[in-house]
C-alpha positions in Angstrom: -65.7 -130.4 106.1 -65.8 -127.3 108.2 -62.1 -128.6 109.7 -61.2 -129.1 106.1 -61.9 -125.5 105.4 -60.3 -124.1 108.2 -56.6 -125.8 107.6 -56.7 -124.7 103.6 -57.9 -121.3 105.2 -55.1 -121.2 107.5 -52.5 -122.8 104.8 -53.1 -120.2 102.5 -52.8 -117.8 105.1 -49.0 -119.3 105.7 -48.7 -118.9 102.2 -49.7 -115.3 101.6 -47.4 -114.3 104.8 -44.6 -116.4 103.9 -41.2 -113.8 103.1 -39.8 -113.7 99.6 -36.7 -115.5 98.9 -33.8 -114.2 100.3 -31.4 -112.9 97.6 -28.2 -110.7 97.6 -26.6 -108.7 94.5 -23.4 -109.5 92.7 -21.6 -108.1 89.8 -20.0 -110.8 87.2 -17.2 -109.5 85.3 -15.9 -111.9 82.6 -12.4 -111.7 82.0 -11.2 -112.2 78.2 -7.4 -113.1 78.6 -7.4 -114.7 82.1 -10.8 -116.7 81.4 -12.4 -116.5 84.5 -15.3 -114.8 86.4 -14.6 -112.2 88.8 -17.7 -112.5 91.2 -18.1 -108.8 93.2 -20.3 -108.3 96.1 -23.0 -105.7 96.0 -22.4 -103.2 98.1 -19.6 -104.5 99.6 -17.4 -104.1 96.6 -15.1 -106.7 96.6 -14.6 -109.7 95.3 -16.7 -112.6 96.9 -15.2 -115.4 94.4 -14.1 -116.2 91.1 -15.3 -119.1 88.6 -11.7 -120.3 87.6 -10.5 -120.6 84.2 -11.0 -124.5 84.4 -14.7 -124.1 83.9 -14.8 -121.1 81.8 -11.7 -120.4 79.6 -11.4 -120.2 75.9 -12.1 -116.2 75.8 -15.2 -115.4 77.8 -16.4 -112.4 75.6 -20.1 -111.7 77.5 -22.0 -112.8 80.5 -25.6 -112.4 81.4 -28.0 -113.7 83.9 -31.5 -115.3 83.9 -34.3 -113.1 85.0 -34.6 -115.1 87.7 -30.8 -114.7 88.7 -30.2 -118.6 89.3 -28.3 -119.1 85.8 -25.1 -117.0 84.5 -24.8 -117.6 80.5 -21.2 -116.7 79.1 -20.5 -117.2 75.8 -16.6 -118.5 74.7 -15.2 -117.1 71.4 -12.3 -119.7 70.7 -14.6 -122.4 71.4 -18.0 -121.4 69.6 -19.9 -122.2 72.7 -22.3 -120.9 75.6 -22.3 -122.0 79.0 -25.0 -121.9 81.6 -23.4 -121.7 85.3 -24.8 -122.1 88.6 -24.8 -117.8 89.8 -24.3 -119.0 93.6 -22.0 -121.5 93.2 -20.0 -121.1 89.4 -20.6 -125.1 88.7 -21.0 -125.9 85.1 -25.4 -126.6 84.5 -24.9 -127.3 80.4 -23.1 -125.8 77.5 -24.5 -125.6 73.9 -22.1 -125.3 70.6 -23.2 -121.9 68.4 -22.3 -121.5 64.5 -19.6 -118.6 64.8 -18.2 -116.6 67.0 -20.7 -115.6 69.7 -20.9 -111.7 70.7 -22.8 -109.6 73.1 -26.0 -111.8 74.3 -29.6 -110.7 75.2 -32.3 -113.4 77.5 -35.5 -113.0 77.3 -38.0 -112.1 80.5 -39.3 -115.6 80.5 -35.6 -117.3 80.2 -36.4 -119.3 77.9 -34.6 -117.5 74.7 -31.3 -116.6 75.0 -30.2 -114.2 71.9 -26.7 -114.9 70.6 -25.2 -112.6 67.9 -22.2 -114.6 66.0 -20.1 -112.2 65.0 -18.7 -114.2 62.2 -21.7 -114.9 60.4 -23.7 -111.9 61.1 -27.0 -113.7 62.1 -28.6 -114.4 65.9 -28.4 -117.8 66.6 -31.7 -118.6 69.5 -30.3 -121.2 72.7 -33.8 -122.7 74.0 -32.6 -122.4 77.1 -34.9 -125.5 78.6 -33.6 -127.6 75.8 -30.5 -126.9 75.8 -30.0 -126.3 72.1 -30.0 -123.6 69.0 -33.3 -123.7 67.6 -33.9 -120.7 65.5 -31.9 -118.4 63.7 -32.6 -114.3 62.5 -30.9 -112.0 60.8 -28.7 -109.4 61.1 -25.6 -107.6 59.5 -21.9 -108.9 59.4 -20.6 -108.4 62.4 -23.4 -109.1 64.4 -22.1 -107.4 68.0 -24.5 -106.4 70.5 -28.4 -107.6 70.8 -30.8 -105.4 72.8 -33.9 -105.8 72.8 -36.9 -103.1 72.4 -38.6 -101.0 75.5 -41.5 -103.5 75.1 -39.5 -106.5 74.3 -41.2 -106.9 70.9 -38.3 -106.2 68.9 -34.4 -107.0 68.9 -31.8 -104.4 67.9 -28.8 -106.2 66.3 -25.4 -104.0 65.6 -23.2 -105.2 63.0 -19.4 -104.0 63.9 -18.3 -104.8 59.8 -21.6 -103.1 58.0 -22.3 -99.7 60.4 -25.7 -100.9 60.6 -28.2 -102.2 63.1 -30.8 -104.4 62.3 -34.4 -104.2 63.7 -36.3 -108.1 63.9 -39.9 -107.8 65.0 -40.0 -110.8 67.1 -43.6 -111.3 66.9 -43.9 -111.4 63.1 -42.5 -114.4 62.0 -40.7 -114.4 59.0 -41.1 -110.4 58.4 -38.5 -108.9 56.8 -35.9 -107.0 59.3 -35.5 -102.7 59.5 -31.9 -101.8 59.0 -30.5 -98.8 59.9 -27.3 -96.7 58.5 -24.7 -94.9 60.0 -21.2 -94.2 58.4 -19.0 -96.8 60.6 -19.6 -100.2 62.8 -21.4 -100.3 65.4 -20.3 -100.5 69.0 -22.4 -100.4 72.7 -26.3 -98.2 71.5 -28.9 -97.3 74.1 -32.7 -97.6 73.0 -34.7 -94.6 75.1 -37.8 -95.9 77.0 -40.3 -94.4 74.4 -38.5 -96.4 71.4 -38.3 -93.1 69.7 -34.2 -92.2 69.9 -31.2 -94.7 69.7 -27.9 -93.1 71.0 -25.2 -95.1 69.5 -21.6 -95.5 69.5 -19.5 -96.4 66.3 -16.1 -97.5 66.2 -13.9 -94.3 65.0 -16.4 -91.2 66.6 -15.1 -89.9 69.6 -18.8 -89.0 70.6 -21.9 -90.7 69.9 -25.2 -90.2 66.9 -28.5 -89.2 67.9 -31.1 -91.4 65.5 -34.7 -90.8 65.5 -36.5 -94.2 64.8 -39.7 -91.9 63.7 -37.8 -89.9 61.3 -35.4 -93.0 60.3 -32.4 -90.7 60.5 -29.6 -89.7 62.5 -30.8 -86.4 63.5 -27.4 -84.6 65.8 -23.7 -85.7 66.2 -22.4 -85.6 70.3 -18.9 -84.8 70.4 -17.0 -85.9 73.1 -14.4 -83.6 74.2 -11.0 -83.6 71.7 -9.5 -86.3 72.9 -5.9 -85.8 74.6 -4.4 -89.4 73.5 -3.7 -91.2 70.1 -5.9 -92.7 68.1 -4.7 -95.9 67.4 -4.4 -97.6 64.3 -5.7 -101.1 63.0 -8.6 -103.8 64.1 -10.8 -103.9 66.0 -9.6 -100.4 67.6 -12.7 -97.9 68.9 -12.4 -94.5 70.4 -15.6 -94.9 72.7 -16.8 -98.3 73.9 -19.2 -98.2 76.7 -23.3 -97.0 77.2 -25.8 -97.2 79.9 -29.0 -94.8 79.9 -30.9 -94.9 83.4 -34.1 -96.6 83.5 -36.1 -93.5 83.2 -34.2 -92.5 80.1 -32.6 -89.2 81.8 -29.5 -90.0 82.3 -26.8 -91.3 79.2 -23.3 -92.7 80.6 -21.1 -92.9 77.9 -17.3 -94.2 78.3 -14.4 -92.6 76.9 -11.6 -95.8 76.0 -8.9 -93.6 75.2 -9.1 -91.0 77.8 -9.9 -92.9 81.1 -13.2 -91.4 82.0 -17.4 -91.7 81.8 -19.3 -89.2 80.5 -22.5 -88.3 82.3 -24.7 -86.4 80.3 -28.8 -85.0 80.7 -31.7 -86.5 78.4 -33.4 -85.3 76.5 -31.4 -81.9 75.6 -27.6 -84.0 76.1 -26.1 -81.5 78.0 -22.9 -82.8 79.2 -22.9 -82.6 83.3 -20.3 -84.6 84.6 -16.7 -86.2 83.5 -15.5 -88.8 86.1 -12.1 -90.8 86.0 -11.6 -94.3 85.8 -8.6 -97.0 85.1 -7.1 -97.4 82.2 -9.4 -97.8 79.2 -12.6 -98.4 80.1 -14.8 -100.8 78.0 -17.8 -101.7 79.3 -20.6 -100.0 81.7 -22.9 -101.0 83.9 -25.7 -100.0 86.6 -26.3 -101.9 89.9 -29.8 -103.1 89.8 -31.0 -100.4 92.5 -29.0 -97.8 89.9 -27.3 -96.3 92.8 -24.0 -97.2 91.1 -22.1 -97.2 87.7 -19.5 -99.9 87.0 -16.8 -99.4 84.3 -14.5 -102.3 83.5 -11.2 -101.0 83.0 -8.8 -103.0 80.3 -5.8 -101.0 80.2 -2.2 -103.0 79.9 -1.8 -103.9 83.2 -4.8 -102.3 85.0 -7.6 -105.0 84.8 -9.3 -103.2 87.6 -13.4 -102.1 88.0 -14.6 -98.5 89.1 -17.2 -98.2 90.9 -18.7 -94.7 90.9 -21.8 -93.1 92.8 -24.8 -92.2 90.7 -25.9 -89.6 92.9 -22.4 -87.9 93.6 -20.8 -88.6 90.4 -17.3 -89.7 91.5 -15.3 -93.0 91.8 -15.8 -94.5 95.0 -13.9 -97.8 94.6 -11.3 -99.3 92.2 -11.9 -103.5 92.2 -9.0 -105.6 91.3 -10.2 -108.5 88.7 -9.2 -110.4 86.3 -6.8 -109.9 83.1 -9.1 -107.9 80.3 -12.2 -107.6 82.1 -14.9 -107.0 79.7 -18.6 -107.5 80.0 -20.0 -107.3 83.3 -23.8 -108.2 84.5 -25.5 -106.9 88.1 -28.5 -109.2 89.3 -29.9 -110.6 92.3 -29.4 -114.2 93.3 -31.4 -115.9 95.5 -30.2 -117.8 98.3 -30.7 -121.5 97.6 
């Protein structure tokens, strides 16, 4: 009996002292026109490998990584489905068809639910990542575009590109009517402050962003970026600014100016413009590295096809990486060694 307890104690000590699985950070960049995904090593900032169009293809529109870093979710506009790929190898694990054109997704903390806005249907479909099937639908507004969780993960905010509304769904109260937040124009990227008191919201035609007070239920401020040097294009779906990111502490807001090719840095809460960093042509999405040392801008301008690497400490571009055709959404994640 004593020997058994001694062996159990030694096993417990060995398990407690065993190192955590090693991991490495990668930035996944979906390239809409070439239909592939560039996988960038961080912090070396070089393309480690490419998940080819033979695996992806069909106009991918977004990439999201599971919380454990093992699965990359990719949606495709042409085939109206979502792929689950191995982050280490790019191999296809499974796929699920959805009921419309999938846009910018969000995954739950436990990794079991993937929320997929359907632009064409104005709803959000919920994929069960363990059963590989759609198991629910949530209300949204027309042109459902971007899905973001509240800081406490209890609510889902979904921007409508055709409606000028953000739909707020309470995930803890099944069947509860959603809240609708109104804006003058179609909703593009937006950010939620850590205390969930404010939203910073880009819309299609505004050269700047709106500040929405979630306690007063209204827009309280319009922040204008410096006047445009470029002409505003006509037609749909043009957008003046597309790309926004807020640091985890809520103190720095980064905003992409798509027409004039730079990222603006604002201090929060005073919203003072503190820096402007030039990027490649037509920045269209912003993502931070997991430690927030680097900000990445995907530059989708004709012939550009790059990702700018910006030092958060120095407020300057330190590298520009060539990727596939028309890079758009990106996701940075720690990928565990297998």
